[in-house]
C-alpha positions in Angstrom: 134.5 221.5 95.8 131.6 223.3 94.0 129.1 225.9 94.9 126.8 223.0 94.3 128.4 220.8 96.6 128.9 223.2 99.6 125.4 224.2 99.5 124.3 221.0 100.7 126.8 220.4 103.2 125.9 221.7 106.9 127.9 224.4 108.4 128.3 222.9 112.0 130.0 224.1 114.7 132.2 222.3 117.8 130.3 220.0 120.2 129.7 221.9 123.2 129.0 220.0 126.9 126.2 221.7 128.2 125.1 220.0 131.4 125.9 216.3 132.9 123.9 214.2 135.3 124.1 210.6 136.9 121.5 207.8 136.5 121.7 205.0 138.5 125.7 205.3 138.7 126.0 206.3 135.0 127.1 209.8 134.0 125.4 211.1 131.0 126.1 214.2 129.0 124.2 216.9 126.9 125.8 218.2 124.1 124.8 221.2 121.9 125.8 221.7 118.2 125.6 224.4 116.3 124.1 223.3 112.5 123.4 225.6 109.9 122.4 228.6 112.3 120.5 225.9 114.8 121.1 224.4 117.6 120.9 220.3 117.9 120.9 218.4 121.5 122.0 215.3 122.1 122.1 212.9 125.3 125.3 210.4 125.1 127.0 208.4 128.0 129.6 210.4 130.0 132.2 207.0 129.1 131.3 206.5 125.3 129.5 203.1 126.0 125.8 202.9 125.5 122.7 204.5 123.6 122.6 208.5 122.6 119.6 210.2 122.0 118.5 213.2 120.3 116.9 215.2 122.2 116.3 218.7 119.9 116.9 218.5 116.4 116.9 221.9 115.8 116.5 224.6 118.4 115.9 228.3 116.8 118.0 230.2 119.5 117.7 234.0 119.5 120.0 234.3 122.7 120.5 231.6 125.1 117.2 231.3 127.7 115.1 228.5 125.2 118.2 226.3 125.1 119.1 227.1 129.3 115.2 226.0 130.3 115.7 222.9 127.4 118.3 221.6 129.3 117.2 222.5 132.9 114.0 220.9 132.1 115.7 217.8 130.5 118.2 217.0 133.5 115.3 218.1 136.2 113.2 215.5 134.6 115.9 212.9 134.4 116.4 212.9 138.2 112.6 212.8 138.9 112.3 210.2 136.8 115.8 208.7 137.5 116.0 207.4 133.9 117.2 209.4 130.7 113.9 211.5 129.5 114.3 210.3 125.5 114.3 206.5 126.3 110.3 206.4 127.1 109.9 208.2 123.6 112.3 206.2 121.6 111.3 202.9 123.1 107.3 203.9 122.1 107.8 204.6 118.7 110.3 201.4 118.9 113.4 202.4 117.7 
């Protein structure tokens, strides 16, 4: 691999489960993955069937407080509205 190719290839770590929550009988998982030094957070169905959502594309983590706050707020919102928080945003954009 040339230096030019490796510079364009993002460095990605392993996906890590951050939290689980249940809505309408379906379990969801929030995953975090470090990509080029920033944390990407995604929301996936636990059983692999259904839509996944990008929650945060590039969270700069100086420690874990910001990530913990994001996960706590997201799962609290999911329980409060009894729906996937990102669904309303993506549906409003027509995606």
